[in-house]
N, C-alpha and C positions, 0 to 999 in steps of 0.2 A: 456688677451693679453700679448704675449711675449714682453719682455723689448725692443727688437731691433725693433718691429714695431713702436715705438715712435720715435720722432726726436732724432738723435745722431748726434754727430761730431767726426770726425777722430781726433787722435792726431795730433796736429800742423796745423789743418785746417785752411785755410785762408778765408774760405766762411764767409759772414757776418752774424751776429746773426739775426735771423728772427725777424720782428717786432712783438709787443704784438698782440695778437689775439683780434677780436672784438666781444664782447658778444651781441648776439640777443636771448632773451628769455633763452632758456636751451642749445643754440648752441654757439660754439666759432669758428670764422671764421678768416682764414688767409687773410690779406689784399694783395691779389695777382691778377695781370691780367692773361689771359691765357697764354700769353707769358712767364710771370715771373714763372708760375707754371711748364710750360714746362722745363724751365731753371733749376729750382730747382729739378726736377725729374731726369733729364739727369746728372746734378751734382752729385747727389746721387749715380747714377748707376756707374758712372765713378770713384767714390771715394771708390766703394765695399761697400756702406751702403745700408741697407734694409728699407723700409718703405711702409706704406699704404696710400693711398689718397682717403678720403671720399668726394664725391660730394653731398650735401645736399640742397634740396629743400624744400619748405613749408610742403609738404606732409609728407617727411621724418622727418623734425624737429618735427612736431606734433606727428608723431609714436614714435619718441625717448621719449617723455614725458611720455608714457604708457608702454614702452619697456625697462626696465632697462638693460638689455644686449646690445640693440642697442646703448643705450645712452652711455655706457661705451666704446663701441667699437669706436664710432665717437670721443668721447674725447680723446681716446689713439692714434688716427691716426695721422701720421706724418704731413700731411697735411689735412686740411678742407677748402673746397671752397663752395662758395654760387651759387648754380645751380638753380637760379631764379632770375628775376627782382624784384619781391617784397621784397626780402631779402636785395638787394642793396638799395631799397628805404627805408626800415626798419632801416638800419643802420645809416641812417641820423639823425634819432631821437636822437642817442647817440653822434652826432657831430663827428663822427669817420666813414665817409662813405667808404663803399667797393668801390674799383675802378670799377669794373664790374662783371657781372655774369660770371660763369666759368662752362660750362655744360660739362656732361661726354661725350656726342656725338662730341663736338668740341674738347675735348682734345684726342679722339682717333685719329682723323685725324691729328691734330697738333703733337701729338707724334710720330704717325707712319711716318709723313714726316721727323721728325728729326732722328728717327731711322733708316730710309732708308739711310740718309747721313752719319750715324756715326755707321753703322753696329751693331746696338743694336737688339738682337733677342726678337722676339714677339711672343705670344701665346694667342689664343682666346678661352675662355670657356664659354658656355652658349647657350642658346634659342635651337630650334630643330635643328637636325642634318643637314638637307638641308640648313635651314637659316644660320647657323655658317660656312658652307662650301661656301656659296654665299659671307658671309661677308669676308671671307679669300681671295676669288677671287677678289672682289671688291677693298679691300685694296691695294692688290699687283698690281692692274690695276692703281690705283690711285697714288700709291708710288713706283715707280719703283726701284727695288733693294732692297725692303723690305725683311728683313730675316724672313719671317714668319715661326717659328719652329714647329707650329703645331695648330691644333684646335681639339675642342670635343665639344659635345652637353652638355646642362645642365640638361637633363632628367635622372638623376640616384638617387638610393636611397642610405642611409646610407653606406650600406655595400659596396658600389663601391666609396665612396669619397675618401678614401685613394689610391686607384689604380688611379684616376683621378689626384690626386696631384703629385703621383710618376711620372706620365705621363709627367706632365710640368716640373718637376725637371729634368728628364731624357733627355728632349727636348733640354736643355740648355738656355731656354728663359730668359731674363733678366727683361722683362716688360710683366705683365699678366693683360688682361681685363678679368672681369667675369661679365657675364650678366645674372644673375638668379633671379633678382628681390629682393626688400629690403623686409624682412631681411634675407631672405635664402642665399643670396650671402654673406653676413656680417657673418653669422654663419659658412658657409663653409670656408671663408677665416680665421677665428679666429680658428677653429679646425683643419685645415690642414697647418697652417703657417709655422710650423717647416719642413714639408714635400714639400712644395711648390718649394723651392730653387729660385724662382724668386726675383730679387732685390726690384722691385717695383710692387705692386699690387693694381688695380683700380676697384671697382665695378661699372658698367656702366648701371645697370637697364635694360631698354627695348631699348637701343640704337642699338642693333643688328637688331632688326626688322626694324627700319628706315633705316639703311645701306643696308639691304637686298632688300629694296622696299616695304616691307609688310604694313608699315605705312608711311605716308606722316608727314614731319615736318611742323610745322606752319611757315608761310611766315615772312620774317624778321621784318616786321613792327608790327606783332602781338607780337613776341618775344620781341621787344623793348617796347611794351605797357604793357608787364607782362600778356599777354592773350594767352599764349602758351598752358596753362591748358585748356582753353575753346575750342581751336582747338582740342586738344587730345580728349576732353569730346566729342565733335561732332562725332568723328571717333568711339568712344567706350563708348556711353552712358550707356548701361546696367552695364558694369564693373565698370565705373568710377564716375557715378553720385553720389552715396551715399559718396564715399571717397571724393570727391572734396567738396560736400556740407558740410560735417563734418568738414574737416580739414581747408577749407578756413575759414568758419565761425569762428572756434575756434581760427584761428591765429589772424584774425582781432579783435576779442573780446580781446584776450591776449594783442595785441599791443596797442589798446585803453587803457587798464588798465595800461600798462606801461607807456605809454605817460603821462596820467594824474598823476601817481606817481613821474614823475619827475618835475611836477609843485610846485612852493612854494606855501604856504597857502595865501600869498598876490597876487598871479597870478590867484589862484582858486577864491579868493574873487571878483577880478577885472571882471573876466569872468562871474560871476554870476550877477554882477551889470550891465554888459553890454547886457546881455541876455534879449529879449523882454519879458515883462510880458504878461500874458494872459488877 
């Protein structure tokens, strides 16, 4: 990962030092709200700094454990936010609760709204051609004045990756959303970082499909209940069943062991004594 993809501070910068990251299993998360994340991104762009923002949910966190390259990518990102309510709940086990879930799809709208007000150029890369063009149109309709510098589909081979990156740079966009799924989008960002030119790059997974209306997002009450994954599973059972069965089970198991590891011997002894005997 290029060194300027990690947090950097301009000489004489008056921006406050970021708070320590919160460790959840193999992930380290910034304690930021969605609004604070937007502010941090815009501040970096205005300061002429560069950085990558990673949005990590339970599935990505578990994927990182078996993918060293993805693990290194997320660790070296300038910002890492928890894209899932279960991670917010898990943070409470460490008595350092994250303030809220910060999802990639929410950040797209929040950042585009801010970009429209402040004249920040945006580029969308990913999904199918018709889908990303619909996303571009929808975002411009939602956020009047948005400087959308370009869009391109994510269906290209390794031999075309450099050309895609150069197109982003030539557009003059300062903010890039990449929607090609994990870990492909992370590999592209890492490999093409020096050519992309954009100040801030964010991998947003399947968010473009939702914005374009190809998939529905879970109702707010399911999101708050941490059941957005179940809503997605109902829409795509064949593709997602095994993924969610394995990752969710593994996460619950690892969190259980982590919780037990925090108990003192006296607490474990008391719990055994309090347990009902057969």
